N, C-alpha and C positions, 0 to 999 in steps of 0.2 A: 502495500501502499504505500509505502512510501515514497519507493526509486517509482512508483504509477504518479504521483502527486508531484515528485519533484522533475517530472515529464513534461508534466503539464503545463508547471510554474515557465519553465524552460521555453516549450512551445506559445505560452502565454508573452513570455517575455523579447522571444522572437517575432512575434507579430506585431506585437508595440516597437518594437525597432523598428522593421520593416515600416510599421503606416512612419513613423516620424522620417525615417531617410522620405519617404515618398511625397509626403506633405514639404516638406526641408526643399526637394528638388523641384515640386510645382513651383513652390512660394518663390525661389532663385530664377523659373526658368520666366515669369509672369513678373518679375522685377527686372529682367533686361527684353521684357519687350517691353515694358513700361517704359523704361527710359530711351529707348528707341522713338517709343511714341513722342517723345518732348521735341518741340518744334526747335529746328537747328538755327533757320532761316526764316526770314518775315515773308512767305508768299501771300502776296498782295496787290489787287485787282485794281487797287483804289477808288471804287466805288463807292459813292454815298453812302449812308446812310439814318435812317433817321435822330440816333443820338447814338455819342460814344461813352463808355463806362466805366473807370476806373478803380479799381479796388487797389486802396493805400495797404501797404506795410513792405515793400519791396523797392529799391533803390528806381529811376528811371521811368518809373511809371507814370508819376504826376505829368514831368515832365514830356513825356510822350503826350502822353491827352489832350491837355494844352496847346503840343506842336498840330496833332492834329483838327482841335478846334480851329485856331488859325491859318490852316487852311483848309478850311470850309470843308473837311471831311463829312461835316454833319452840323446840323442849328444847333445842338443843344447837348449838353457834358455834364454826367452826372458824377460824381464822384463818390464812392460809398466808402464808410468804412473811417471816416474822418473822426480824429479822436479831439473831444468840444476844448481840448485845451491849447488847439493850435489857434492863433491871430490867423485874421483872413490879414494882414499883411503880411505873413508869410507865403503864404497861396500867392499874392499878389506878384511876390518879389521869385516864386518861383517858374510862375504863368506868366512874366512879360505883360501878362493885360492891366486895364484900368479896373476902375471898383465898378464901373459902369457896364463894364464887358462882362465881368461876372454875374452883374445884374442881369443882366437881359438873357443871358445863355449859359451858367452854370447853375447848378443844383447841389449842395453838399450835404450826403448822407451820416445823419450821426449815428444811427440805433445799430449800424453791425458790427459784432467783435470777432466775426469765422467768416469762412466761406461758405458757409448754410446761410448765415444772416445776410450776408451781402446778398447773393442770390433773392433770398426772400426781400430785399429792403429794396433792390432793382425791380423786381418783379412789379411792387408796388407803384413805385416812379413810375414805370412805363405803363403799368394798365390806369393811372391818373391821364398821361400825356396820350392815349390809344398810338402809341408805337407800335410799329410793327419790325426794323431793324435795327438791330445796334451792333457797336464793335465794340466787343470787350478786349480791355488793353490792361495785362496782366503778365506777369515773368512767365518768364518759356517754360519752365517746372513748373509752375502753380496752372498752368493753362489746360491741362486733359483731368483736373479737378472741377476747375471751376466751369468748365463745359458741362461737364457732368451734373452739377450743383444749376448752374443757369438754366439749361434744356429741362431738366425735371420740374422747376420754377417757375417757365415758360414754354411752354411744346409750343404755344403757337408765333412766337416771337424768331428770326432769324438773327442767328448769333453768328459773327462774322470775328472770328479769333484776330488776334493784334499781338501777336508775344514784343516784349522787349527782352533784351541779355544782358545781363548784369556782368561786368566780368572777373568778376568774381567765381563765376558759377563756368569752372566750364566740361562741356557736356560731351567735347572729344576724350576719350579715353576714360571716363569720367570714373571707371573702377578702380583708377590706382591715383585718384586726389582724394585724399580721407574727405576734405573739405565738402568737395558735391558730390564724394559719395553715399556722405552721412547725410545731404540733405534730399540726395532723392531717392534713399532707403526710406527715410523719413514722408518724400509727402508719397508716397508709391503704397508705404501703409494707410497713411491719412486714406489718400484714394479707394485703396481694397475696402475699410469701414463704410466709405462715402456709399459705393457699388452695393454693399453689402445691408446698408440702411433702405436704401432703395428698392432693393431685390426681394428681400424678405419681408413677409407679411407678420406686421405687428412689430419689427423692428424701429423702425422711422419711428416709433411715439416715446420709445426710450431716449 
């Protein structure tokens, strides 16, 4: 009996190890697929959209959004996730616009603290303004998850991705660069959680 019990335990341990190895291999394959999906260059046809949406939190995002507005890529600009402690003068310094320009064409959103809330806050603004197309400006590594959340929050709106590329995030041979590798892994895990939240019934309520 003791020998049979040891045999069963070894089998269970073997199956558990095999399952762990399989799960790790699947996760790694998904990680490399996710990394490959991160934009490396801007694929932009220059078309006009109803609005530009900028997600705060990364370098070059605000500057890019204001430059696009100045080039008449859209008539409106919505900045989601603005810190309430950020003075308007600071935004004016970044944008190169006047206070009148901001009042005319720029709306600041103060309610969002993460990507999920970015999508919800933007969806509310888009519905209020009856918009159909938006250009989404965020960091390249953040774009896959942002598109997922935005398309779930506003399925009837066309979203044109406009990634920006920070110098410190080097996606070529990212696995050899500890800072970028850490960023990609963290973003991939958040992406998996976002997929699970949208695809598994009841999980989105947690």
